[in-house]
C-alpha positions, 0 to 999 in steps of 0.5 A: 500499499502506498504512503499518504503524501503531504499536501501543499497549502494553496492560498493558506488552505491545505487541499488534499487531492489524495484518495485511497482505492482498492482493486479486487481480484476475485472470482464469481461464485458461479450460478449463485448470485446471492453468494457472489454478492455476499463475497463482494460484501466481505471484500468491500469490508476488507478494503474499507477497513484499510481506509479505501474510499473507492473499490473496483471489482472485475468485469462480470463479477455479478453473474460471472464471466463464462471463460471457456464456455461454448454454449453448444455453439459452432458455426451453424451448430447448436445443441440442447446442453448449450441452450440449458447452460445459457438458461442458467447463465441468464438466471444468474444475471440481474436486472438494472435497476433491481433488488441486487442493485439495491443490495449493492447500493446498501453495501456501498453506504454501509462501508462508505465507499464508492463502488464500481462493479462488473455485472451481467445485466439482463434486459428481457432475454438479452444479456449485457456486460455492464459496469455499475457505479455507486456512491458512498451515500448508497446511491446508484449512480448509473451504468456503462454497457460494454459497447463491443463484446470481444470475439465469441462474447458477441454470441451471448452478450448484446452491444451497448450504445452511446447512451451509457458512456458515463463519467460521474463527477464525484467528490473523489474525482471524475469517475469512468470505466472501460471494460476489458478490450474497450481499453484497446479502442482509441475512440472509446478512450477519447470519449472518456477523456472528452468527458474529463475522466480522472479516475479511469477504471478498467475492469477485466475478467482475468480472475481466479475461478474457484471451480475451473471445471465450470470454465474449461470443460474440454481444453485440458485433461489435467484440470484440478480444483485448485488450478489457475486458468487466469493469472489475473494481474490487477494493477494500479497505475498513476497518470504519469505511468508509475505503478502504484500497486501490483501487478498481482499474479499470485492469488485472489485478494485486493491491492490498494494504493493512494492516488494523487489526483494532482498527477492528472494535471502534472501529466496533462502538461505534456499530453492532453488528447482533447486539449492542447494536444488535439487537432480538431481542424484535422481530426474530430470525433462524434459520439452518438449518445442517443439510446438505440432501440430495436422497436419504437412505439409511436402513439398519438391521441386521436380525436373521437369523431361522431360518425353518425349521420348529421341531422337535418336542420 
């Protein structure tokens, strides 16, 4: 854990720009969302006991990242086992908003932390890989749906649109997230930069499953209950490129660091991609923030007309 830095008085007033953040590296309790939320609370309590004000969980922590699952699919091929596996996966997903969101909001309030947590969201029978944001007062701030699922994720998750690319202005700083390979998308990152993101969360699915047989059914013959199928690698990095905590390739757990938001301004001296280091007369990005719905119902009130025969006068 990093050591808190001394702050320099500004105009005679000491203004601290230091916040403490924890990154959770842990696996889902597969097919058991209530136990997954119980596990999340224990990890949040541990982070809060160390003074953390922000806690970030992996991609798809609620509901699970189905690493290695094929859901019975190949090109032009489906089967009953795969359909039933998807039924169970859908049952583990959550509605947003919904009772699980309310429970997570209460946990954030109880431990007085800002919370960013990955979840599999269900909207009807379509699933989305979503990041949920909560305030330390227990308020659900909103969500970000992954705009581009990667490779075969596209077979099981829908696509987010521009209506859920938030950056929240919080007392800790401006908070946003890019999920997994969204971090490889320059234009997505630019949208976050343009919204002023200061605390850039990058939840991914590289965690430690407790039951790897759920994830790898036919890839290896030597899987054991304690086998590691992904080494994780959680890390906290400053805007100046300094590694503050991690990477953790060892086990489940959390890493914690003190973030100096003053480093944002220090780094912008050299590079501000949406400011002095942009060329808007040459390059320009347009972000469509309107929600895209497959079906829109347009209704209008119709004045009732008397279709009876007019009376003779």
